[in-house]
C-alpha positions, 0 to 999 in steps of 0.5 A: 371409484377412481384413485386420483393422485395430485401434487407438485411434480417430483412428489412421486405421483407417476411412480405410485400410480404405476405401483397401484395400477399393478397391485389393483390391476387397474388402468393407469392414466397420466393426464399429462401423457394423454394430453400430449398424445392427443395433441401430438406434441409435448407439453413444452411444445403445447405451452410454447405454441398456445400458452398455459391457459390453453394447456389448462383448458386441455386439462379440464377437457381431460378431466371431463373425459375421465369423469364417467370412467371407473376403477382408474388410477389417475396421475395428474399434472402438478397444476391441474388443481389450479382450476377448481373445476378440475378437482370437482370433476375428479372428486365426483368419481374418485378419492383424491390423494395429495402427495407432498414433498419438501422443496429439497426433495423435489429439487433432488428428484426433478433437477434433470427434468426437461419435459416441463417448461419454466412456470415463471421464466424469471426465477431460479429453479429453487425459487420457482419451486418455493413460489409455486408450492406456496401458491398451490398448497391451498389449492392442493389442500382444498382438493385433497381427501388425504395428504401423504408426505413422500419425503422419507418413504419408498414408493411401495410404502406410499402405495400401501398407505394409499391402499390402507386409506382406501380400505377404511 
């Protein structure tokens, strides 16, 4: 069974995934990193050249690739859940944990991130986060087996929370 981390960027998915991978001695897969590696381009380059729809298709292809693998820690891109099929594929062989954070926390954590293109192109940074979170929250909720707030805790405590929920 895989452990799958979903949530908006800046909620701690990559950091918690690394800790879980070390603690459980499991392979950690970042869907975004794997897609960029296979494409030979960064995500901003993929999106600029081919568009978001193409990138979302690459996410689905990646989910299908990971479907039959076990004992992975999967760190997903923030928008992977936009296609319901992706969550269905990952849930079939995994437990999905939605890592959440308040807008202010996300802004603090990702304000210097240059690896993601703007999702709206027309909003301020904070407006974009608010708008995207509002739109994605129902999709995260629908996909998640568990929801964990990351605002007032450390990545190691978050990993402990995931481990305790897995043990139940």
